[in-house]
ZADO-1210 file (C-alpha; in nm, 4 decimals, padded with zeros to 6 digits):
<atoms>
<atom x="-02.2780" y="-00.8401" z="-03.7551" code="UNK" pos="1"/>
<atom x="-02.1570" y="-01.1467" z="-03.5752" code="UNK" pos="2"/>
<atom x="-02.0091" y="-01.1446" z="-03.2001" code="UNK" pos="3"/>
<atom x="-01.6689" y="-01.1930" z="-03.3503" code="UNK" pos="4"/>
<atom x="-01.6896" y="-00.8790" z="-03.5683" code="UNK" pos="5"/>
<atom x="-01.8387" y="-00.6681" z="-03.2914" code="UNK" pos="6"/>
<atom x="-01.5678" y="-00.8139" z="-03.0672" code="UNK" pos="7"/>
<atom x="-01.3281" y="-00.7212" z="-03.3163" code="UNK" pos="8"/>
<atom x="-01.4243" y="-00.3312" z="-03.3341" code="UNK" pos="9"/>
<atom x="-01.4082" y="-00.3268" z="-02.9778" code="UNK" pos="10"/>
<atom x="-01.0433" y="-00.4739" z="-02.9634" code="UNK" pos="11"/>
<atom x="-00.9445" y="-00.2444" z="-03.2486" code="UNK" pos="12"/>
<atom x="-01.0684" y="00.0513" z="-03.0419" code="UNK" pos="13"/>
<atom x="-00.8928" y="-00.0468" z="-02.7086" code="UNK" pos="14"/>
<atom x="-00.5714" y="-00.1551" z="-02.8866" code="UNK" pos="15"/>
<atom x="-00.6013" y="00.2295" z="-03.0019" code="UNK" pos="16"/>
<atom x="-00.6301" y="00.3816" z="-02.6898" code="UNK" pos="17"/>
<atom x="-00.3928" y="00.6277" z="-02.5681" code="UNK" pos="18"/>
<atom x="-00.1636" y="00.5254" z="-02.2931" code="UNK" pos="19"/>
<atom x="-00.2484" y="00.6895" z="-01.9202" code="UNK" pos="20"/>
<atom x="-00.0024" y="00.9594" z="-01.9231" code="UNK" pos="21"/>
<atom x="00.2953" y="00.8551" z="-01.7936" code="UNK" pos="22"/>
<atom x="00.2544" y="01.1020" z="-01.4612" code="UNK" pos="23"/>
<atom x="-00.0466" y="00.9363" z="-01.3719" code="UNK" pos="24"/>
<atom x="00.0752" y="00.6142" z="-01.4440" code="UNK" pos="25"/>
<atom x="00.4301" y="00.6980" z="-01.2262" code="UNK" pos="26"/>
<atom x="00.1758" y="00.8064" z="-00.9481" code="UNK" pos="27"/>
<atom x="-00.0120" y="00.5007" z="-00.9130" code="UNK" pos="28"/>
<atom x="00.3124" y="00.3174" z="-00.9167" code="UNK" pos="29"/>
<atom x="00.4190" y="00.5003" z="-00.6456" code="UNK" pos="30"/>
<atom x="00.0997" y="00.4956" z="-00.4222" code="UNK" pos="31"/>
<atom x="00.0983" y="00.1068" z="-00.4568" code="UNK" pos="32"/>
<atom x="00.4515" y="00.0885" z="-00.2802" code="UNK" pos="33"/>
<atom x="00.3595" y="00.0677" z="00.0944" code="UNK" pos="34"/>
<atom x="00.6631" y="00.2698" z="00.1470" code="UNK" pos="35"/>
<atom x="00.5360" y="00.5717" z="-00.0159" code="UNK" pos="36"/>
<atom x="00.5533" y="00.9402" z="00.1287" code="UNK" pos="37"/>
<atom x="00.3409" y="01.2461" z="00.0693" code="UNK" pos="38"/>
<atom x="00.7102" y="01.3889" z="-00.0599" code="UNK" pos="39"/>
<atom x="00.7221" y="01.0870" z="-00.2818" code="UNK" pos="40"/>
<atom x="00.4397" y="01.2028" z="-00.4598" code="UNK" pos="41"/>
<atom x="00.4814" y="01.5360" z="-00.4702" code="UNK" pos="42"/>
<atom x="00.8024" y="01.5162" z="-00.6039" code="UNK" pos="43"/>
<atom x="00.6355" y="01.3294" z="-00.9493" code="UNK" pos="44"/>
<atom x="00.3446" y="01.5765" z="-00.9159" code="UNK" pos="45"/>
<atom x="00.5199" y="01.8732" z="-00.9240" code="UNK" pos="46"/>
<atom x="00.6776" y="01.7939" z="-01.2516" code="UNK" pos="47"/>
<atom x="00.2945" y="01.7754" z="-01.4224" code="UNK" pos="48"/>
<atom x="00.1406" y="02.1209" z="-01.3601" code="UNK" pos="49"/>
<atom x="-00.1872" y="02.0568" z="-01.4957" code="UNK" pos="50"/>
<atom x="-00.1970" y="01.7334" z="-01.2474" code="UNK" pos="51"/>
<atom x="-00.0755" y="01.9661" z="-01.0185" code="UNK" pos="52"/>
<atom x="-00.3446" y="02.2172" z="-01.0532" code="UNK" pos="53"/>
<atom x="-00.6317" y="01.9020" z="-01.0643" code="UNK" pos="54"/>
<atom x="-00.4980" y="01.8519" z="-00.6855" code="UNK" pos="55"/>
<atom x="-00.5251" y="02.1778" z="-00.5499" code="UNK" pos="56"/>
<atom x="-00.8890" y="02.2729" z="-00.6872" code="UNK" pos="57"/>
<atom x="-00.9932" y="01.9565" z="-00.6035" code="UNK" pos="58"/>
<atom x="-00.8523" y="01.9909" z="-00.1921" code="UNK" pos="59"/>
<atom x="-01.0360" y="02.3700" z="-00.1980" code="UNK" pos="60"/>
<atom x="-01.3899" y="02.2211" z="-00.3498" code="UNK" pos="61"/>
<atom x="-01.6963" y="02.1841" z="-00.1840" code="UNK" pos="62"/>
<atom x="-01.5993" y="01.8372" z="-00.2140" code="UNK" pos="63"/>
<atom x="-01.3886" y="01.8069" z="00.0957" code="UNK" pos="64"/>
<atom x="-01.4730" y="02.1760" z="00.2598" code="UNK" pos="65"/>
<atom x="-01.1642" y="02.2631" z="00.3817" code="UNK" pos="66"/>
<atom x="-01.1784" y="02.6012" z="00.5665" code="UNK" pos="67"/>
<atom x="-00.8594" y="02.7403" z="00.4656" code="UNK" pos="68"/>
<atom x="-00.7475" y="02.7753" z="00.0993" code="UNK" pos="69"/>
<atom x="-00.4385" y="02.4947" z="00.0409" code="UNK" pos="70"/>
<atom x="-00.1626" y="02.6292" z="-00.2088" code="UNK" pos="71"/>
<atom x="00.0652" y="02.3734" z="-00.0742" code="UNK" pos="72"/>
<atom x="00.1388" y="02.0356" z="-00.2652" code="UNK" pos="73"/>
<atom x="00.2516" y="01.8803" z="00.0046" code="UNK" pos="74"/>
<atom x="00.0065" y="01.9505" z="00.2477" code="UNK" pos="75"/>
<atom x="-00.2677" y="01.8935" z="00.0027" code="UNK" pos="76"/>
<atom x="-00.1616" y="01.5325" z="-00.0762" code="UNK" pos="77"/>
<atom x="-00.1135" y="01.4926" z="00.3208" code="UNK" pos="78"/>
<atom x="-00.4910" y="01.6592" z="00.3709" code="UNK" pos="79"/>
<atom x="-00.6549" y="01.4522" z="00.0755" code="UNK" pos="80"/>
<atom x="-00.4401" y="01.1015" z="00.1547" code="UNK" pos="81"/>
<atom x="-00.1651" y="00.9232" z="-00.0353" code="UNK" pos="82"/>
<atom x="-00.4929" y="00.6681" z="-00.2326" code="UNK" pos="83"/>
<atom x="-00.7148" y="00.9793" z="-00.3067" code="UNK" pos="84"/>
<atom x="-00.4374" y="01.1121" z="-00.5048" code="UNK" pos="85"/>
<atom x="-00.3515" y="00.8344" z="-00.6776" code="UNK" pos="86"/>
<atom x="-00.7347" y="00.7936" z="-00.7589" code="UNK" pos="87"/>
<atom x="-00.7645" y="01.1613" z="-00.8415" code="UNK" pos="88"/>
<atom x="-00.4833" y="01.0959" z="-01.1448" code="UNK" pos="89"/>
<atom x="-00.6625" y="00.7785" z="-01.2715" code="UNK" pos="90"/>
<atom x="-01.0275" y="00.9204" z="-01.2671" code="UNK" pos="91"/>
<atom x="-00.9601" y="01.2355" z="-01.3927" code="UNK" pos="92"/>
<atom x="-00.7251" y="01.0959" z="-01.7001" code="UNK" pos="93"/>
<atom x="-01.0318" y="00.8431" z="-01.7577" code="UNK" pos="94"/>
<atom x="-01.2568" y="01.1133" z="-01.7909" code="UNK" pos="95"/>
<atom x="-01.0124" y="01.3290" z="-02.0033" code="UNK" pos="96"/>
<atom x="-00.9724" y="01.0382" z="-02.2454" code="UNK" pos="97"/>
<atom x="-01.3487" y="00.9129" z="-02.2181" code="UNK" pos="98"/>
<atom x="-01.5394" y="01.2328" z="-02.1440" code="UNK" pos="99"/>
<atom x="-01.5436" y="01.4092" z="-02.4761" code="UNK" pos="100"/>
<atom x="-01.8859" y="01.3936" z="-02.6560" code="UNK" pos="101"/>
<atom x="-01.7621" y="01.2408" z="-02.9709" code="UNK" pos="102"/>
<atom x="-01.7272" y="00.9400" z="-02.7763" code="UNK" pos="103"/>
<atom x="-02.1144" y="00.8930" z="-02.6991" code="UNK" pos="104"/>
<atom x="-02.3371" y="00.8615" z="-02.9595" code="UNK" pos="105"/>
<atom x="-02.6525" y="00.6226" z="-02.8308" code="UNK" pos="106"/>
<atom x="-02.5931" y="00.7961" z="-02.4485" code="UNK" pos="107"/>
<atom x="-02.5989" y="01.1516" z="-02.3187" code="UNK" pos="108"/>
<atom x="-02.2581" y="01.1977" z="-02.2286" code="UNK" pos="109"/>
<atom x="-02.3589" y="01.4295" z="-01.9234" code="UNK" pos="110"/>
<atom x="-02.6383" y="01.2159" z="-01.8202" code="UNK" pos="111"/>
<atom x="-02.3906" y="00.9219" z="-01.8488" code="UNK" pos="112"/>
<atom x="-02.1094" y="01.0877" z="-01.5975" code="UNK" pos="113"/>
<atom x="-02.3909" y="01.2054" z="-01.3371" code="UNK" pos="114"/>
<atom x="-02.5159" y="00.8724" z="-01.3094" code="UNK" pos="115"/>
<atom x="-02.1361" y="00.7673" z="-01.3108" code="UNK" pos="116"/>
<atom x="-02.0760" y="01.0158" z="-00.9991" code="UNK" pos="117"/>
<atom x="-02.3527" y="00.9203" z="-00.8605" code="UNK" pos="118"/>
<atom x="-02.3075" y="00.5714" z="-00.8249" code="UNK" pos="119"/>
<atom x="-01.9409" y="00.6298" z="-00.6768" code="UNK" pos="120"/>
<atom x="-02.0599" y="00.9099" z="-00.4358" code="UNK" pos="121"/>
<atom x="-02.3477" y="00.6346" z="-00.3617" code="UNK" pos="122"/>
<atom x="-02.0807" y="00.3452" z="-00.2706" code="UNK" pos="123"/>
<atom x="-01.8515" y="00.6013" z="-00.0363" code="UNK" pos="124"/>
<atom x="-02.1785" y="00.7246" z="00.1089" code="UNK" pos="125"/>
<atom x="-02.2801" y="00.3394" z="00.1779" code="UNK" pos="126"/>
<atom x="-01.9161" y="00.2311" z="00.3055" code="UNK" pos="127"/>
<atom x="-01.8825" y="00.5475" z="00.5513" code="UNK" pos="128"/>
<atom x="-02.2226" y="00.5230" z="00.7250" code="UNK" pos="129"/>
<atom x="-02.0910" y="00.1539" z="00.8012" code="UNK" pos="130"/>
<atom x="-01.8109" y="00.2125" z="00.9267" code="UNK" pos="131"/>
<atom x="-01.5367" y="00.1485" z="00.6876" code="UNK" pos="132"/>
<atom x="-01.1991" y="00.3264" z="00.7361" code="UNK" pos="133"/>
<atom x="-01.1426" y="00.6460" z="00.5928" code="UNK" pos="134"/>
<atom x="-00.8222" y="00.6008" z="00.4283" code="UNK" pos="135"/>
<atom x="-00.9550" y="00.3183" z="00.2421" code="UNK" pos="136"/>
<atom x="-01.3233" y="00.5483" z="00.1219" code="UNK" pos="137"/>
<atom x="-01.1592" y="00.6888" z="-00.2046" code="UNK" pos="138"/>
<atom x="-01.1674" y="00.2865" z="-00.3282" code="UNK" pos="139"/>
<atom x="-01.5177" y="00.2855" z="-00.2934" code="UNK" pos="140"/>
<atom x="-01.5809" y="00.6049" z="-00.5020" code="UNK" pos="141"/>
<atom x="-01.3126" y="00.5028" z="-00.7607" code="UNK" pos="142"/>
<atom x="-01.4815" y="00.1963" z="-00.8515" code="UNK" pos="143"/>
<atom x="-01.8056" y="00.3568" z="-00.8282" code="UNK" pos="144"/>
<atom x="-01.7098" y="00.6191" z="-01.0712" code="UNK" pos="145"/>
<atom x="-01.5317" y="00.4412" z="-01.3202" code="UNK" pos="146"/>
<atom x="-01.7893" y="00.0727" z="-01.3486" code="UNK" pos="147"/>
<atom x="-01.9629" y="00.1595" z="-01.6510" code="UNK" pos="148"/>
<atom x="-01.6705" y="00.2706" z="-01.8543" code="UNK" pos="149"/>
<atom x="-01.7291" y="-00.0725" z="-02.0904" code="UNK" pos="150"/>
<atom x="-02.0416" y="00.0963" z="-02.1897" code="UNK" pos="151"/>
<atom x="-01.8222" y="00.3856" z="-02.4305" code="UNK" pos="152"/>
<atom x="-01.6354" y="00.1677" z="-02.6550" code="UNK" pos="153"/>
<atom x="-01.9445" y="00.0255" z="-02.7599" code="UNK" pos="154"/>
<atom x="-02.1372" y="00.4032" z="-02.7700" code="UNK" pos="155"/>
<atom x="-01.8697" y="00.5441" z="-02.9743" code="UNK" pos="156"/>
<atom x="-01.8178" y="00.1925" z="-03.2792" code="UNK" pos="157"/>
<atom x="-02.1135" y="00.0158" z="-03.2648" code="UNK" pos="158"/>
<atom x="-02.3256" y="00.2919" z="-03.2009" code="UNK" pos="159"/>
<atom x="-02.6536" y="00.1428" z="-03.3866" code="UNK" pos="160"/>
<atom x="-02.6404" y="-00.2026" z="-03.2229" code="UNK" pos="161"/>
<atom x="-02.6162" y="-00.0340" z="-02.8715" code="UNK" pos="162"/>
<atom x="-02.8986" y="00.1689" z="-02.9193" code="UNK" pos="163"/>
<atom x="-03.0906" y="-00.1676" z="-03.0530" code="UNK" pos="164"/>
<atom x="-02.9418" y="-00.3003" z="-02.7427" code="UNK" pos="165"/>
<atom x="-03.0779" y="-00.0218" z="-02.5747" code="UNK" pos="166"/>
<atom x="-03.4656" y="-00.0748" z="-02.7271" code="UNK" pos="167"/>
<atom x="-03.4713" y="-00.4617" z="-02.6778" code="UNK" pos="168"/>
<atom x="-03.3665" y="-00.3516" z="-02.3321" code="UNK" pos="169"/>
<atom x="-03.7309" y="-00.0626" z="-02.2987" code="UNK" pos="170"/>
<atom x="-03.9436" y="-00.3011" z="-02.4842" code="UNK" pos="171"/>
<atom x="-03.8423" y="-00.6514" z="-02.2974" code="UNK" pos="172"/>
<atom x="-03.8260" y="-00.4752" z="-01.9839" code="UNK" pos="173"/>
<atom x="-03.4862" y="-00.6400" z="-01.9211" code="UNK" pos="174"/>
<atom x="-03.1714" y="-00.5507" z="-01.7843" code="UNK" pos="175"/>
<atom x="-02.9135" y="-00.3267" z="-02.0221" code="UNK" pos="176"/>
<atom x="-02.6905" y="-00.6245" z="-01.9488" code="UNK" pos="177"/>
<atom x="-02.9084" y="-00.8900" z="-02.0864" code="UNK" pos="178"/>
<atom x="-03.0158" y="-00.7141" z="-02.3892" code="UNK" pos="179"/>
<atom x="-02.6435" y="-00.6184" z="-02.4818" code="UNK" pos="180"/>
<atom x="-02.6039" y="-00.9785" z="-02.4850" code="UNK" pos="181"/>
<atom x="-02.8299" y="-01.0853" z="-02.7249" code="UNK" pos="182"/>
<atom x="-02.7309" y="-00.8172" z="-02.9480" code="UNK" pos="183"/>
<atom x="-02.3151" y="-00.8379" z="-02.9511" code="UNK" pos="184"/>
<atom x="-02.2626" y="-01.1514" z="-02.7856" code="UNK" pos="185"/>
<atom x="-02.1198" y="-01.0039" z="-02.4464" code="UNK" pos="186"/>
<atom x="-02.2085" y="-00.6825" z="-02.2239" code="UNK" pos="187"/>
<atom x="-02.0078" y="-00.3568" z="-02.0918" code="UNK" pos="188"/>
<atom x="-01.8739" y="-00.5418" z="-01.8071" code="UNK" pos="189"/>
<atom x="-01.6758" y="-00.7394" z="-02.0564" code="UNK" pos="190"/>
<atom x="-01.5371" y="-00.4824" z="-02.2268" code="UNK" pos="191"/>
<atom x="-01.4723" y="-00.2244" z="-01.9315" code="UNK" pos="192"/>
<atom x="-01.2494" y="-00.5287" z="-01.7962" code="UNK" pos="193"/>
<atom x="-01.0562" y="-00.4738" z="-02.1218" code="UNK" pos="194"/>
<atom x="-00.9866" y="-00.1509" z="-02.0709" code="UNK" pos="195"/>
<atom x="-00.9074" y="-00.2001" z="-01.7000" code="UNK" pos="196"/>
<atom x="-00.6842" y="-00.4673" z="-01.8008" code="UNK" pos="197"/>
<atom x="-00.4962" y="-00.1995" z="-02.1071" code="UNK" pos="198"/>
<atom x="-00.4173" y="00.0320" z="-01.8499" code="UNK" pos="199"/>
<atom x="-00.3851" y="-00.1618" z="-01.5682" code="UNK" pos="200"/>
<atom x="-00.6697" y="-00.0159" z="-01.3209" code="UNK" pos="201"/>
<atom x="-00.6100" y="-00.2089" z="-00.9934" code="UNK" pos="202"/>
<atom x="-00.7968" y="-00.5045" z="-00.8946" code="UNK" pos="203"/>
<atom x="-01.0034" y="-00.3482" z="-00.6733" code="UNK" pos="204"/>
<atom x="-01.1769" y="-00.1533" z="-01.0094" code="UNK" pos="205"/>
<atom x="-01.1311" y="-00.4412" z="-01.2096" code="UNK" pos="206"/>
<atom x="-01.3218" y="-00.7136" z="-00.9943" code="UNK" pos="207"/>
<atom x="-01.5577" y="-00.4219" z="-00.9534" code="UNK" pos="208"/>
<atom x="-01.6498" y="-00.3694" z="-01.2841" code="UNK" pos="209"/>
<atom x="-01.6290" y="-00.7459" z="-01.4065" code="UNK" pos="210"/>
<atom x="-01.8877" y="-00.8798" z="-01.0919" code="UNK" pos="211"/>
<atom x="-02.0672" y="-00.5611" z="-01.0905" code="UNK" pos="212"/>
<atom x="-02.4555" y="-00.7662" z="-01.2046" code="UNK" pos="213"/>
<atom x="-02.3223" y="-01.0660" z="-01.0373" code="UNK" pos="214"/>
<atom x="-02.1703" y="-01.0082" z="-00.7017" code="UNK" pos="215"/>
<atom x="-02.2605" y="-01.3576" z="-00.5612" code="UNK" pos="216"/>
<atom x="-02.0004" y="-01.4861" z="-00.7713" code="UNK" pos="217"/>
<atom x="-01.7257" y="-01.3077" z="-00.6542" code="UNK" pos="218"/>
<atom x="-01.4666" y="-01.4553" z="-00.4361" code="UNK" pos="219"/>
<atom x="-01.1884" y="-01.2255" z="-00.4089" code="UNK" pos="220"/>
<atom x="-01.0581" y="-01.0162" z="-00.1540" code="UNK" pos="221"/>
<atom x="-01.2689" y="-00.6913" z="-00.2651" code="UNK" pos="222"/>
<atom x="-01.6136" y="-00.8559" z="-00.2103" code="UNK" pos="223"/>
<atom x="-01.7171" y="-00.5441" z="00.0398" code="UNK" pos="224"/>
<atom x="-01.6177" y="-00.3115" z="-00.2513" code="UNK" pos="225"/>
<atom x="-01.7830" y="-00.5197" z="-00.5414" code="UNK" pos="226"/>
<atom x="-02.1027" y="-00.5390" z="-00.3201" code="UNK" pos="227"/>
<atom x="-02.1368" y="-00.1930" z="-00.2182" code="UNK" pos="228"/>
<atom x="-02.0842" y="-00.0903" z="-00.5842" code="UNK" pos="229"/>
<atom x="-02.3372" y="-00.3605" z="-00.7185" code="UNK" pos="230"/>
<atom x="-02.5730" y="-00.1966" z="-00.4574" code="UNK" pos="231"/>
<atom x="-02.5235" y="00.1595" z="-00.5376" code="UNK" pos="232"/>
<atom x="-02.5666" y="00.1009" z="-00.9308" code="UNK" pos="233"/>
<atom x="-02.9401" y="-00.0369" z="-00.8499" code="UNK" pos="234"/>
<atom x="-03.0041" y="00.2752" z="-00.6161" code="UNK" pos="235"/>
<atom x="-02.8637" y="00.5426" z="-00.9124" code="UNK" pos="236"/>
<atom x="-03.0638" y="00.3695" z="-01.1524" code="UNK" pos="237"/>
<atom x="-03.4056" y="00.3353" z="-00.9965" code="UNK" pos="238"/>
<atom x="-03.3497" y="00.6759" z="-00.8360" code="UNK" pos="239"/>
<atom x="-03.3187" y="00.8142" z="-01.2034" code="UNK" pos="240"/>
<atom x="-02.9909" y="00.9911" z="-01.1221" code="UNK" pos="241"/>
<atom x="-02.8189" y="01.0572" z="-01.4662" code="UNK" pos="242"/>
<atom x="-02.8725" y="00.7287" z="-01.7313" code="UNK" pos="243"/>
<atom x="-02.6497" y="00.5179" z="-01.8595" code="UNK" pos="244"/>
<atom x="-02.9229" y="00.3242" z="-02.0832" code="UNK" pos="245"/>
<atom x="-03.0969" y="00.0930" z="-01.8265" code="UNK" pos="246"/>
<atom x="-03.4363" y="00.1300" z="-01.7044" code="UNK" pos="247"/>
<atom x="-03.4947" y="-00.1913" z="-01.5522" code="UNK" pos="248"/>
<atom x="-03.2178" y="-00.3120" z="-01.3606" code="UNK" pos="249"/>
<atom x="-03.2082" y="-00.6447" z="-01.2113" code="UNK" pos="250"/>
<atom x="-03.3001" y="-00.5896" z="-00.8055" code="UNK" pos="251"/>
<atom x="-02.9925" y="-00.5313" z="-00.5743" code="UNK" pos="252"/>
<atom x="-02.8983" y="-00.8783" z="-00.5050" code="UNK" pos="253"/>
<atom x="-03.0228" y="-01.0240" z="-00.1644" code="UNK" pos="254"/>
<atom x="-02.6435" y="-01.1481" z="-00.1243" code="UNK" pos="255"/>
<atom x="-02.5126" y="-00.8427" z="-00.1581" code="UNK" pos="256"/>
<atom x="-02.7543" y="-00.7009" z="00.0887" code="UNK" pos="257"/>
<atom x="-02.6692" y="-00.9355" z="00.3486" code="UNK" pos="258"/>
<atom x="-02.3141" y="-00.9140" z="00.2831" code="UNK" pos="259"/>
<atom x="-02.3393" y="-00.5686" z="00.3735" code="UNK" pos="260"/>
<atom x="-02.6177" y="-00.6078" z="00.6099" code="UNK" pos="261"/>
<atom x="-02.8448" y="-00.3319" z="00.5064" code="UNK" pos="262"/>
<atom x="-03.1834" y="-00.3734" z="00.3507" code="UNK" pos="263"/>
<atom x="-03.3458" y="-00.1733" z="00.0262" code="UNK" pos="264"/>
<atom x="-03.5473" y="00.0505" z="00.2809" code="UNK" pos="265"/>
<atom x="-03.1852" y="00.1672" z="00.3810" code="UNK" pos="266"/>
<atom x="-03.1111" y="00.3494" z="00.0372" code="UNK" pos="267"/>
<atom x="-03.4498" y="00.5596" z="00.0769" code="UNK" pos="268"/>
<atom x="-03.3342" y="00.6993" z="00.4188" code="UNK" pos="269"/>
<atom x="-02.9729" y="00.8386" z="00.2508" code="UNK" pos="270"/>
<atom x="-03.1392" y="00.9909" z="-00.0860" code="UNK" pos="271"/>
<atom x="-03.1057" y="01.3390" z="00.0072" code="UNK" pos="272"/>
<atom x="-02.7551" y="01.2475" z="00.1062" code="UNK" pos="273"/>
<atom x="-02.6741" y="01.1302" z="-00.1773" code="UNK" pos="274"/>
<atom x="-02.7992" y="01.4029" z="-00.4058" code="UNK" pos="275"/>
<atom x="-02.5998" y="01.6739" z="-00.1684" code="UNK" pos="276"/>
<atom x="-02.3084" y="01.4658" z="-00.2588" code="UNK" pos="277"/>
<atom x="-02.3215" y="01.5125" z="-00.6084" code="UNK" pos="278"/>
<atom x="-02.3510" y="01.8241" z="-00.5855" code="UNK" pos="279"/>
<atom x="-02.0180" y="01.8436" z="-00.4235" code="UNK" pos="280"/>
<atom x="-01.8124" y="01.5382" z="-00.6679" code="UNK" pos="281"/>
<atom x="-01.8811" y="01.7325" z="-00.9999" code="UNK" pos="282"/>
<atom x="-01.5980" y="01.9068" z="-00.9247" code="UNK" pos="283"/>
<atom x="-01.4155" y="01.5795" z="-01.0299" code="UNK" pos="284"/>
<atom x="-01.6315" y="01.6220" z="-01.3882" code="UNK" pos="285"/>
<atom x="-01.4758" y="01.9812" z="-01.4313" code="UNK" pos="286"/>
<atom x="-01.0931" y="01.9018" z="-01.2993" code="UNK" pos="287"/>
</atoms>
């Protein structure tokens, strides 16, 4: 099958994806308005009992560790922050759409999402330890969590070829992205960007998906998120936290490490913290 035929199948898949729920789209729109207040978000989310339940479940989970149970949606929004609620809505909608086992043929869904969660948690942990403003930490988490969504359509509609790509990566001991390009003529970052554009996931997520394996080429405003996610992907892959098809990733890019002011030994020191954080963050996969 030619690269063009592969691309046509992927385009058809993306064009027939369900749209994001109206409530989620509205939440993102409102949250991106600098003048938005928790009351504004409350008015939208309260009309969606499922999303409201997810917000309350998250604030009361071990991931946030509040001491007293929160039953008020407005209070939950205030405590979580508008950006966190926006990212919760986005991540839950994406996982609802792509989380089903029927979407996975070549990869194991549980291992894939554990890897993705690990990248999100690690990116957020690195950012927090580097003193990034707490209001921005969830941007790192969501970018890490969704970095690999382009693999899912490849799994679903080109599963035999994806098995072939993983086999080539294993035999030749090369990164999976390189093997994908050999088989398809493009890689999962290209597909992920197309999904992100279709769903209007936002520039921070789009840029991270696009430049996750080549951060030194990125010149935009989200360089810190891109670099952090790149390093987090490498760490989670070599630590074998979950599995997303890549056994021989390229080493963490020196450009990214230097930009963050860390080296690879830094990652060894946070492994236990990452594992503990993943266990708490697994609530995202159960929402």
